[in-house]
C-alpha positions in Angstrom: 42.0 10.5 -3.3 39.6 11.6 -6.1 37.9 8.2 -6.1 37.7 8.2 -2.3 36.1 11.7 -2.3 33.7 10.8 -5.0 32.7 7.6 -3.2 32.1 9.6 0.0 29.9 12.1 -1.8 27.8 9.2 -3.3 27.5 7.5 0.1 26.4 10.7 2.0 24.3 12.4 -0.6 20.9 11.0 -1.5 20.8 13.5 -4.4 24.0 12.1 -5.9 23.0 8.5 -5.5 19.6 9.1 -7.1 21.3 10.9 -10.0 23.9 8.1 -10.6 21.2 5.5 -10.3 19.0 7.3 -12.8 21.8 7.7 -15.3 22.6 4.0 -15.0 19.0 3.1 -15.6 18.8 5.5 -18.5 21.9 3.9 -20.1 20.6 0.4 -19.7 17.2 1.4 -21.0 18.8 3.0 -24.1 20.9 0.0 -24.7 17.9 -2.3 -24.3 15.8 -0.1 -26.6 18.5 -0.2 -29.3 18.8 -4.0 -29.1 15.1 -4.4 -29.2 14.8 -1.9 -32.1 17.4 -3.8 -34.2 15.9 -7.1 -33.3 12.4 -6.0 -34.5 13.3 -3.8 -37.5 16.4 -5.4 -39.1 14.8 -8.8 -40.1 11.9 -7.1 -42.0 14.3 -4.7 -43.7 16.5 -7.5 -44.7 13.5 -9.5 -46.1 12.3 -6.4 -48.0 15.8 -5.8 -49.4 16.1 -9.5 -50.3 12.8 -9.5 -52.3 13.8 -6.2 -54.1 17.2 -7.7 -54.9 15.6 -10.9 -56.2 13.4 -8.8 -58.6 16.4 -6.7 -59.8 18.6 -9.9 -60.2 15.9 -11.5 -62.3 15.7 -8.3 -64.5 19.5 -8.3 -65.0 19.5 -12.0 -65.9 16.7 -11.4 -68.5 18.8 -8.5 -70.0 21.9 -10.7 -70.2 20.0 -13.6 -71.8 18.3 -11.4 -74.4 21.0 -8.9 -75.3 24.3 -10.2 -73.9 26.8 -8.3 -71.9 26.0 -5.0 -73.7 22.3 -5.1 -72.7 23.3 -6.2 -69.2 25.7 -3.3 -68.9 23.1 -0.8 -70.0 20.6 -2.2 -67.5 23.1 -2.1 -64.7 23.9 1.6 -65.5 20.2 2.5 -65.5 19.8 0.6 -62.2 22.8 2.4 -60.6 21.4 5.8 -61.8 18.0 5.0 -60.3 19.1 3.6 -57.0 22.4 5.5 -56.5 24.1 2.2 -55.7 26.7 0.1 -57.4 25.6 -3.2 -59.0 27.7 -5.9 -60.7 26.6 -9.0 -62.5 29.0 -11.9 -62.0 29.2 -15.6 -62.7 29.5 -18.3 -60.1 33.3 -17.7 -59.7 32.9 -14.0 -59.1 34.0 -12.8 -62.5 32.2 -9.8 -63.9 30.3 -10.9 -67.1 30.3 -7.3 -68.4 33.9 -6.2 -67.8 35.6 -9.5 -67.0 37.0 -8.2 -63.7 37.5 -10.6 -60.8 35.0 -9.6 -58.1 35.2 -12.8 -56.1 36.5 -10.9 -53.1 33.3 -9.0 -52.9 31.1 -12.1 -52.7 29.6 -12.7 -49.2 29.8 -16.2 -47.9 27.0 -18.6 -48.8 24.8 -19.1 -45.7 23.0 -22.0 -47.2 19.9 -22.5 -49.4 17.0 -20.1 -48.9 19.0 -17.5 -47.1 20.2 -14.1 -48.3 23.9 -13.7 -49.0 25.2 -10.5 -47.4 28.1 -9.1 -45.5 29.0 -5.8 -43.9 32.1 -4.0 -45.3 32.7 -1.0 -43.1 29.8 1.3 -43.6 28.5 -0.7 -46.5 26.4 -3.8 -47.0 27.1 -6.2 -49.9 24.3 -8.3 -51.2 24.7 -11.3 -53.6 21.5 -12.4 -55.2 21.1 -15.4 -57.6 20.1 -14.1 -61.1 18.3 -16.6 -63.3 19.1 -20.3 -63.7 22.6 -20.0 -65.2 24.5 -19.5 -62.0 24.8 -15.7 -62.3 24.8 -13.4 -59.2 23.8 -9.8 -58.9 26.1 -8.0 -56.5 24.6 -4.8 -55.0 26.5 -2.4 -52.6 24.3 -0.3 -50.3 25.0 1.8 -47.2 24.3 0.3 -43.8 20.6 1.0 -43.1 21.5 2.5 -39.7 24.5 2.7 -37.3 24.5 2.9 -33.5 26.0 6.3 -33.8 22.9 7.5 -35.7 21.1 7.3 -32.4 23.5 9.4 -30.4 22.1 12.8 -31.2 18.6 11.6 -30.4 19.8 9.9 -27.3 21.7 13.1 -26.3 18.6 15.3 -26.7 16.3 12.8 -24.9 18.9 12.3 -22.1 19.2 16.1 -21.6 15.5 16.6 -21.4 15.0 13.7 -19.0 18.0 14.7 -16.8 16.5 18.2 -16.5 13.1 16.7 -15.5 14.9 14.3 -13.2 16.8 17.1 -11.5 13.5 19.0 -10.9 11.9 15.8 -9.6 14.8 15.0 -7.3 14.8 18.5 -6.0 11.2 18.2 -5.0 12.0 15.0 -3.2 15.4 15.7 -1.6 14.7 19.3 -0.6 11.8 18.5 1.7 13.6 15.5 3.1 16.5 17.9 4.0 14.0 20.2 5.6 12.6 17.4 7.7 16.2 16.3 8.6 17.0 19.9 9.7 13.9 19.9 11.9 14.9 16.6 13.4 18.4 17.8 14.1 17.1 21.0 15.8 14.7 19.0 17.9 17.6 16.6 18.8 19.7 19.5 20.0 17.0 20.6 22.4 14.7 22.9 20.4 11.5 21.2 21.4 9.4 23.7 19.4 11.1 22.6 16.1 8.6 21.5 13.5 8.8 20.5 9.9 6.7 22.8 7.7 6.3 20.5 4.6 3.0 21.0 2.9 2.7 17.8 1.0 0.2 14.9 0.9 2.6 12.1 -0.2 4.9 9.9 1.8 7.2 12.8 2.6 4.3 14.9 3.9 3.2 12.0 6.0 6.7 11.6 7.4 6.8 15.3 8.3 3.3 15.1 9.9 4.4 12.0 11.9 7.5 13.8 13.1 5.4 16.9 14.1 3.0 14.7 16.0 5.9 12.9 17.7 7.6 16.2 18.5 4.4 17.6 19.9 3.9 14.6 22.2 7.5 14.6 23.4 7.3 18.4 24.0 4.1 17.9 26.0 5.6 15.0 28.0 8.9 16.9 28.7 7.0 20.0 29.6 4.7 18.1 31.9 7.6 16.3 33.4 9.3 19.6 34.2 6.1 21.0 35.6 5.7 17.8 37.6 9.2 18.1 39.1 8.5 21.7 40.1 5.1 20.8 41.6 6.6 17.8 43.5 9.3 20.0 44.9 6.7 22.6 46.0 4.4 20.0 47.4 7.1 18.2 49.4 8.6 21.4 50.7 5.5 22.4 52.8 5.0 19.1 54.7 8.8 18.7 55.3 9.0 22.3 56.6 6.1 21.6 59.0 7.7 18.4 60.0 10.9 20.2 60.9 8.9 22.8 62.9 7.0 20.0 64.6 10.3 18.3 65.6 11.6 21.5 67.0 8.4 22.1 69.0 8.6 18.5 70.2 12.0 19.2 71.7 10.9 22.5 73.4 7.2 22.4 73.8 5.5 21.7 77.1 2.7 19.8 75.5 4.7 17.1 73.7 1.6 15.1 72.9 0.2 17.9 70.8 3.5 18.3 69.0 3.7 14.6 68.3 0.1 14.6 66.9 1.1 17.4 64.6 4.2 15.5 63.4 2.1 12.4 62.8 -0.5 14.4 60.9 2.1 16.0 58.6 3.8 12.6 58.2 0.4 11.1 57.1 -0.1 13.9 54.6 3.4 13.3 53.3 2.8 9.6 53.0 -0.5 10.2 51.2 1.2 12.6 48.8 4.0 10.1 48.0 1.6 7.3 47.5 -0.6 9.3 45.2 2.4 10.5 43.3 3.7 7.0 42.8 0.3 6.0 41.5 0.3 8.7 38.9 3.8 7.8 37.8 2.9 4.2 37.5 -0.2 4.9 35.5 1.7 7.3 33.2 4.8 5.1 32.8 3.3 1.7 32.2 -0.5 2.0 31.9 -0.8 -1.5 30.4 0.8 -3.1 33.5 -2.6 -3.1 35.3 -4.1 -6.6 34.8 -7.5 -6.5 33.0 -10.3 -8.9 33.7 -14.1 -8.9 33.5 -15.5 -6.3 35.9 -19.0 -5.1 36.8 -18.7 -1.3 36.7 -22.0 -0.9 38.5 -20.8 -3.0 41.4 -17.6 -1.1 41.7 -19.5 2.2 41.6 -21.8 1.0 44.4 -18.7 0.2 46.5 -17.2 3.6 45.9 -20.4 5.4 46.8 -20.6 3.4 50.0 -17.0 4.1 51.0 -17.4 7.8 50.2 -20.7 8.2 52.0 -19.1 8.3 55.5 -16.7 11.2 54.7 -19.5 13.0 52.9 -21.9 12.7 55.9 -19.3 14.3 58.1 -19.5 17.3 55.8 -23.3 17.2 55.8 -23.4 16.0 52.2 -25.7 13.2 51.0 -24.8 10.9 48.1 -27.6 9.6 45.9 -26.9 6.8 43.4 -29.3 6.4 40.5 -28.9 3.3 38.3 -30.4 3.2 34.9 -28.6 0.0 33.7 -28.4 -3.6 34.5 -25.4 -5.3 35.9 -22.9 -5.9 33.1 -19.2 -6.4 32.4 -16.3 -4.8 30.8 -12.6 -5.6 30.6 -10.9 -3.6 33.3 -9.2 -3.4 36.6 -11.6 -3.2 39.6 -9.0 -1.5 41.8 -8.2 1.2 39.3 -11.9 1.8 38.6 -12.6 2.1 42.3 -9.8 4.7 42.8 -11.2 6.6 39.8 -14.7 6.6 41.2 -13.5 7.4 44.7 -11.6 10.4 43.6 -14.4 11.8 41.4 -17.1 11.2 44.0 -14.9 12.3 46.9 -13.9 15.5 45.1 -17.6 16.3 44.4 -18.5 15.7 48.1 -15.5 17.9 49.2 -16.8 20.9 47.3 -20.5 20.4 47.7 -22.0 22.8 50.3 -23.3 21.3 53.6 -26.8 20.1 53.4 -26.7 19.5 49.7 -26.8 16.3 47.6 -24.4 14.8 45.2 -26.1 12.9 42.4 -24.4 9.9 40.8 -26.2 8.5 37.8 -25.1 5.3 35.9 -26.7 4.5 32.6 -25.8 2.1 29.8 -25.8 2.5 26.0 -25.1 0.1 23.2 -21.4 0.9 23.4 -20.6 2.6 26.7 -21.3 2.9 30.4 -21.9 6.5 31.3 -21.4 7.7 34.9 -22.5 11.3 35.7 -21.5 12.9 39.0 -23.1 16.3 39.8 -22.6 18.4 42.9 -24.1 21.8 44.0 -20.8 23.4 44.7 -19.3 26.6 43.3 -18.0 25.0 40.1 -14.9 26.3 38.4 -14.0 28.9 35.9 -14.6 28.0 32.3 -10.9 28.5 31.6 -10.0 25.9 34.2 -12.2 23.1 32.9 -9.5 21.8 30.5 -6.9 21.8 33.2 -8.9 19.6 35.6 -7.2 16.2 35.8 -3.7 17.5 35.5 -1.3 16.5 38.2 -1.1 19.0 41.1 -3.6 21.3 39.5 -6.0 23.1 41.9 -8.5 25.7 41.1 -7.3 27.9 44.0 -4.2 30.0 43.3 -2.9 29.5 46.8 -1.9 25.9 46.1 -2.7 25.0 49.7 -3.4 21.3 50.4 -5.9 22.4 53.1 -8.2 23.7 50.4 -7.8 21.1 47.7 -5.8 18.1 48.7 -2.6 17.3 46.8 -4.1 18.0 43.4 -3.6 14.4 42.3 -7.0 12.9 42.9 -8.5 13.8 39.5 -5.2 13.2 37.8 -5.3 9.6 39.1 -8.9 9.3 38.0 -8.2 10.5 34.5 -5.3 8.2 34.0 -7.2 5.2 35.4 -10.0 5.8 33.1 -7.7 6.2 30.1 -6.2 2.8 31.0 -9.8 1.5 30.3 -9.9 3.4 26.9 -12.5 5.7 28.4 -12.8 9.5 28.9 -13.6 12.0 31.6 -15.2 15.4 30.9 -16.0 18.4 33.1 -18.7 21.0 32.7 -20.3 23.7 34.9 -24.0 23.3 35.6 -24.5 26.5 37.6 -24.4 25.7 40.4 -22.1 22.9 40.6 -19.7 20.8 38.6 -20.8 18.0 36.3 -18.4 15.2 35.7 -19.1 12.6 32.9 -17.1 9.3 32.8 -17.5 7.1 29.7 -16.2 3.5 29.7 -16.4 1.4 26.6 -18.1 -1.9 27.0 -15.7 -3.8 24.7 
């Protein structure tokens, strides 16, 4: 059960996994450092000891040759006092030439010519160095230069410091990730205003910013969708109510033809509303579904001006097209562009006063086609400019289709232009409204 609980913690906790991974890396790094240290330092130490031992062995052989065992014993005593180590001078069979004791058990194995004879005996190292040319050997006993345990206290201190730094580092990583996760969880549970307040510039900060941008877009879409549903229900309610009234009148009215005309008029309005609504939904849902091909925007604009001129003339409004560019091409959809131009120009003609003129100017820059549509109407409030182009939005508060259509015309125009990677902007010119459409050439 304990192992299962520990495994579950490791699986579910990023903090625990990072800590275990770090400790594992630290252990492996320490082991590798120790092996590398011994591989680098031991051979030079052995060579240094070997050369020192060779000099001492030569001195002991000289003492033995010149003064016999007494001189050799005196030299070995002085040597032991100076080095704080034990030294023995033996013959080739391991017998001490000073005391006559058998010390053959102490002799390290012979590794071959040119190599130092040594062996580890617990916490000691035994060296056997040839002394002179008479087959004598100098046995020296020294403590092991270093033990693995000698590193433990240093490793413990370093590990403690590094773990403390690691815990601080992990806290700065895991804590903001948990905050982002909490924001995501709140957002998933329906709190569309949930945002991740992580003030960082690294990957975690970019993750939090990406989530905030995504959450903002989703909130905007959901809010717009809810607003759209409310507007659709409102817009459909009025013509349906009038249709029901017309049907009742048709059943009881003396002039049935007038009642039938009224029903047909309301049915046409309802049909136009549904068609416009479907167009908005299609452009919002799959804007890339519209096939793109080389299109001459000036030709499309001329067709739109021509088609809108008839309705404008009925209202006593004149349309004047000014072209400051040559015929050119951009990748687009001619039908979508025509609908966008029709809605913008038709909207200007609808609000322009009788006897006035709507000016449409088309000019070309190095990167864009710019179409300006300017009427002499009442314009809109400054606070309403940013809302123009939103589905079902009208500048009048009565929301009557008799004073502003369905409120979908500019929404269709905006979305059609966005499909072409363009933009549409609105500004008051006192009097009138100035609409600027930009379409990139590429």
